[in-house]
C-alpha positions as CSV (number, residue, x, y, z in Angstrom):
1,M,1.8,-23.2,-6.9
2,L,2.1,-23.4,-3.1
3,L,-0.8,-21.5,-2.7
4,L,-3.1,-23.7,-5.1
5,E,-1.7,-26.7,-3.4
6,E,-3.3,-24.7,0.0
7,L,-6.5,-23.9,-1.1
8,K,-7.0,-27.6,-2.8
9,K,-6.7,-28.4,0.7
10,T,-9.2,-26.4,2.3
11,N,-12.7,-27.8,4.0
12,Y,-15.1,-25.7,2.1
13,F,-18.0,-27.4,3.6
14,L,-16.4,-26.1,6.8
15,A,-15.7,-22.9,5.6
16,F,-19.3,-22.1,4.1
17,I,-20.5,-23.3,7.3
18,A,-18.3,-20.6,9.3
19,M,-19.1,-17.9,6.5
20,L,-23.0,-18.5,7.1
21,I,-22.4,-17.8,11.2
22,G,-19.9,-14.9,10.9
23,V,-22.6,-13.4,7.5
24,V,-26.5,-14.2,9.0
25,V,-25.7,-14.8,12.8
26,G,-23.3,-11.5,12.8
27,S,-25.9,-9.8,10.7
28,W,-28.5,-10.7,13.1
29,V,-27.2,-9.7,16.2
30,R,-26.6,-6.8,14.7
31,A,-29.9,-6.3,13.6
32,L,-30.8,-6.5,17.1
33,R,-28.7,-4.2,18.8
34,W,-29.6,-1.5,16.1
35,K,-33.2,-2.5,16.9
36,Y,-32.7,-1.4,20.4
37,L,-31.1,1.4,19.6
38,L,-34.5,2.6,17.3
39,D,-36.8,1.5,20.1
40,P,-37.1,5.5,21.6
41,L,-37.8,6.1,17.9
42,K,-40.5,3.2,17.2
43,K,-41.4,0.8,19.2
44,D,-41.3,-2.8,18.2
45,I,-39.8,-2.3,15.0
46,G,-39.7,-6.1,13.4
47,M,-36.4,-8.1,13.2
48,N,-37.5,-9.3,9.5
49,N,-37.0,-5.3,8.3
50,L,-34.5,-4.9,10.1
51,F,-32.3,-8.0,9.0
52,S,-33.4,-7.4,5.6
53,A,-32.1,-3.3,5.7
54,V,-28.5,-4.9,7.0
55,M,-28.4,-7.1,4.4
56,I,-29.0,-4.3,1.8
57,G,-26.8,-2.4,3.7
58,Y,-23.7,-4.6,3.5
59,L,-24.6,-5.2,-0.1
60,M,-24.0,-1.9,-1.2
61,N,-21.3,-1.2,1.3
62,A,-19.3,-4.2,-1.1
63,L,-20.3,-2.6,-4.3
64,I,-19.9,1.5,-3.5
65,P,-17.9,2.0,-0.5
66,R,-19.8,3.3,2.9
67,S,-23.0,3.8,0.5
68,G,-24.6,0.9,2.9
69,E,-24.4,2.9,5.9
70,V,-26.8,5.9,4.5
71,A,-29.0,3.7,2.2
72,R,-30.0,0.8,5.2
73,P,-31.2,4.1,7.6
74,V,-33.4,5.0,4.3
75,L,-34.7,2.2,3.7
76,L,-36.2,1.3,7.0
77,A,-37.1,4.8,7.8
78,Q,-39.4,4.7,4.7
79,K,-40.6,1.0,5.7
80,E,-41.5,2.4,9.2
81,G,-42.6,6.1,8.6
82,I,-39.7,7.3,11.0
83,S,-37.3,10.3,10.4
84,K,-34.4,9.4,8.4
85,A,-32.0,12.0,10.2
86,S,-32.7,10.3,13.4
87,T,-32.3,6.8,11.6
88,F,-29.1,7.8,10.6
89,G,-28.0,8.9,13.9
90,T,-28.4,5.2,15.1
91,I,-25.9,4.4,12.4
92,V,-23.9,7.0,14.2
93,V,-23.8,4.9,17.1
94,E,-23.3,2.1,16.2
95,R,-20.1,3.2,14.4
96,I,-19.1,4.5,17.5
97,F,-19.7,1.1,19.7
98,D,-18.2,-0.7,17.6
99,M,-14.9,1.2,17.1
100,L,-14.5,1.5,20.7
101,A,-15.4,-2.4,20.8
102,M,-13.1,-3.1,18.2
103,F,-9.8,-0.7,19.9
104,A,-10.8,-2.6,23.0
105,A,-10.6,-6.2,21.9
106,F,-7.2,-4.7,20.2
107,G,-5.8,-3.6,23.7
108,F,-7.1,-7.4,24.8
109,C,-4.6,-8.6,21.9
110,L,-1.8,-6.2,23.2
111,F,-2.0,-7.6,26.7
112,F,-0.6,-10.5,25.2
113,F,1.2,-10.3,22.1
114,R,2.2,-6.5,22.2
115,E,5.9,-7.0,20.9
116,K,4.9,-9.4,17.5
117,I,1.8,-7.2,17.0
118,S,4.2,-4.1,17.1
119,E,6.5,-5.5,15.1
120,A,4.3,-6.6,12.4
121,F,2.4,-3.5,12.1
122,A,5.6,-1.2,13.1
123,P,4.9,1.0,10.1
124,Y,1.1,2.0,11.4
125,D,2.2,3.1,14.4
126,I,-1.4,1.1,15.5
127,E,-1.0,1.6,19.0
128,A,-1.4,5.2,19.1
129,I,-3.9,4.7,16.5
130,A,-6.2,2.9,18.5
131,L,-5.6,5.0,21.7
132,W,-6.3,8.5,20.1
133,T,-9.3,7.1,17.7
134,S,-10.8,5.7,20.7
135,L,-10.3,8.9,23.0
136,V,-11.9,10.4,20.0
137,M,-14.8,8.4,19.4
138,L,-15.8,8.4,23.5
139,A,-15.5,12.1,23.4
140,F,-17.5,12.2,20.4
141,L,-20.0,10.1,22.3
142,M,-20.4,12.1,25.1
143,F,-20.5,15.7,23.3
144,V,-23.5,14.1,21.6
145,V,-25.4,12.5,24.8
146,L,-24.5,16.0,26.6
147,M,-26.5,18.2,23.2
148,L,-29.5,15.4,23.9
149,F,-29.7,16.2,27.9
150,N,-30.1,19.9,27.1
151,L,-31.6,19.7,23.9
152,E,-33.7,23.1,24.0
153,K,-30.1,25.0,24.8
154,T,-28.9,22.7,21.7
155,E,-32.0,23.9,19.4
156,D,-30.8,27.5,20.2
157,I,-27.3,27.4,19.9
158,A,-28.0,25.4,16.4
159,G,-30.7,27.5,15.4
160,R,-28.3,30.7,15.5
161,I,-25.7,29.0,14.1
162,T,-27.5,28.5,11.0
163,K,-28.7,31.8,11.0
164,K,-25.2,33.2,10.7
165,I,-23.6,30.8,8.1
166,L,-26.6,29.7,5.6
167,P,-29.1,31.6,3.5
168,A,-32.6,31.7,4.8
169,R,-33.6,29.4,2.7
170,L,-31.9,26.5,4.0
171,Q,-31.5,27.3,7.7
172,E,-35.0,25.7,8.9
173,K,-34.5,22.5,6.9
174,V,-30.7,22.1,8.2
175,H,-31.7,23.0,11.5
176,K,-34.2,20.4,11.6
177,I,-31.9,17.8,10.3
178,F,-29.4,18.4,12.7
179,I,-31.8,17.8,16.2
180,S,-33.2,14.9,14.0
181,L,-29.5,13.2,13.9
182,I,-29.3,14.1,17.7
183,T,-32.4,12.4,18.3
184,G,-30.9,9.1,16.7
185,F,-28.8,9.2,20.4
186,S,-31.9,9.3,22.3
187,F,-31.3,5.8,23.6
188,A,-29.2,7.5,26.5
189,K,-32.2,8.6,27.9
190,H,-33.5,5.4,28.6
191,P,-31.1,3.4,30.6
192,K,-33.2,0.2,31.1
193,S,-31.7,-0.3,26.7
194,Y,-28.0,0.0,28.2
195,F,-27.3,-3.2,29.2
196,K,-29.5,-5.3,25.6
197,I,-27.2,-2.9,23.5
198,F,-23.6,-3.5,25.9
199,A,-24.8,-7.4,25.2
200,T,-25.1,-7.3,21.7
201,T,-22.3,-5.5,21.2
202,V,-20.0,-8.2,23.1
203,M,-22.0,-11.0,21.0
204,I,-21.4,-9.3,17.8
205,W,-17.0,-9.2,18.5
206,L,-17.4,-12.4,20.2
207,L,-18.4,-13.9,16.7
208,Y,-14.6,-12.8,15.8
209,A,-11.3,-14.5,17.0
210,L,-8.3,-12.5,17.9
211,I,-7.0,-12.5,14.4
212,L,-10.2,-11.3,13.4
213,V,-9.3,-8.1,15.0
214,M,-6.5,-7.7,12.3
215,M,-9.5,-8.0,9.6
216,S,-12.0,-5.7,10.9
217,F,-9.2,-3.3,11.2
218,A,-8.6,-3.4,7.7
219,Q,-12.0,-3.7,6.8
220,T,-12.8,-0.1,8.4
221,L,-10.7,1.5,5.3
222,P,-14.0,2.5,2.8
223,L,-12.4,0.6,-0.4
224,P,-14.2,-1.5,-3.2
225,G,-14.4,-4.6,-3.2
226,N,-15.3,-5.5,0.7
227,S,-11.9,-4.0,1.4
228,A,-9.7,-6.7,-0.6
229,G,-6.3,-5.3,-0.6
230,T,-6.1,-4.2,3.1
231,F,-8.2,-7.4,4.2
232,Y,-5.1,-9.8,2.8
233,L,-2.7,-7.9,4.2
234,F,-3.5,-7.4,7.8
235,T,-4.9,-11.2,7.8
236,K,-1.2,-12.3,6.4
237,T,1.0,-10.1,8.4
238,A,-1.2,-11.0,11.6
239,L,-1.1,-14.9,11.2
240,V,2.6,-15.0,9.8
241,T,4.4,-12.6,12.4
242,V,1.9,-13.4,15.2
243,Y,0.9,-17.0,15.1
244,G,4.0,-18.0,12.9
245,I,1.8,-19.8,10.3
246,N,3.2,-20.9,6.8
247,P,2.7,-17.2,4.4
248,E,1.1,-19.6,1.5
249,V,-1.0,-21.0,4.3
250,A,-2.0,-17.5,5.8
251,I,-3.0,-16.1,2.1
252,G,-5.0,-19.0,1.5
253,Y,-7.1,-18.5,4.4
254,A,-7.3,-14.8,3.6
255,I,-8.5,-15.5,0.0
256,V,-11.0,-17.8,1.2
257,Q,-12.3,-16.1,4.1
258,H,-12.6,-13.1,2.1
259,L,-14.1,-14.6,-1.0
260,L,-17.0,-16.8,0.9
261,G,-18.1,-13.5,3.2
262,F,-17.7,-11.6,0.2
263,I,-20.2,-13.9,-2.2
264,G,-22.2,-14.9,1.0
265,I,-22.7,-10.9,1.2
266,L,-23.9,-10.6,-2.3
267,V,-26.2,-13.1,-2.3
268,I,-28.1,-12.4,0.8
269,G,-27.9,-8.6,0.3
270,F,-29.4,-9.3,-3.5
271,Y,-31.9,-11.8,-2.6
272,Y,-33.4,-9.2,-0.3
273,S,-32.8,-6.0,-2.3
274,I,-35.3,-7.8,-4.8
275,K,-38.1,-9.0,-2.3
276,E,-38.4,-5.7,-0.8
277,N,-38.0,-4.3,-4.3
278,Y,-35.3,-2.1,-3.8
279,K,-34.0,0.0,-6.4
280,F,-30.2,1.0,-6.1
281,N,-30.3,4.3,-7.9
282,T,-33.5,5.4,-6.1
283,G,-32.0,4.8,-2.6
284,L,-28.8,6.7,-3.3
285,N,-30.7,9.4,-4.7
286,D,-32.9,9.2,-1.4
287,S,-29.8,9.0,0.6
288,I,-28.0,11.9,-1.1
289,K,-31.5,14.2,-0.3
290,T,-31.6,12.8,3.6
């Protein structure tokens, strides 16, 4: 009953405006960063195409965990006539940057609330998870960039490996996909794009408050329904333990925030799927083939 009372007090107009800022503005900035990552593959890709692909990807992620991460590059690659594997490579870059930015923001939170956060999430040892995941992501990024700057040698090594472990009919196809995937990291060869990518990444994460770092951590878990259960758990725990907010208010906030965001993603994503005449079964089949 207390939860219902708190939900009745909610200013849904302001909550709706906040949802639009988070979903629309945040997704637009994400599409802009994606444009900079894609520039080495194809210049001047239209923002409308990028934004619609991002929103359709979010819609699919909400319905089938992580399916949008594959369907999004497939959709854009088909429209722009570029390599699907290379476009998917830019999604891998995105995820690396997002993970590094998220854990950097988490480190900022730890600086001010270390004891409370450690106490709230003690069973998960989040400090160790953040540190080791960041190091792994950074090492992986450096490794791929190193391969990119030595592409001829990388192709030779990849060719030898595929010949040893794959049948002849698959060797050439897998080799081409692997090289195309690495090409998705081509932004590394264009220093002029570094600042733009960094700035848009910072803009994306500035759209989140300190509490949203916890929410974002929860939503990195690939669960259906936009990770509803973990979203509520991490949000409530952070608000109650770190900020001392009433539990009913905290869970009420989590419910409103999550449902409005989820509905926003569904509505906008569905709109663009109709506009683009995107068939989900075809998209998934293309994703699997890629």
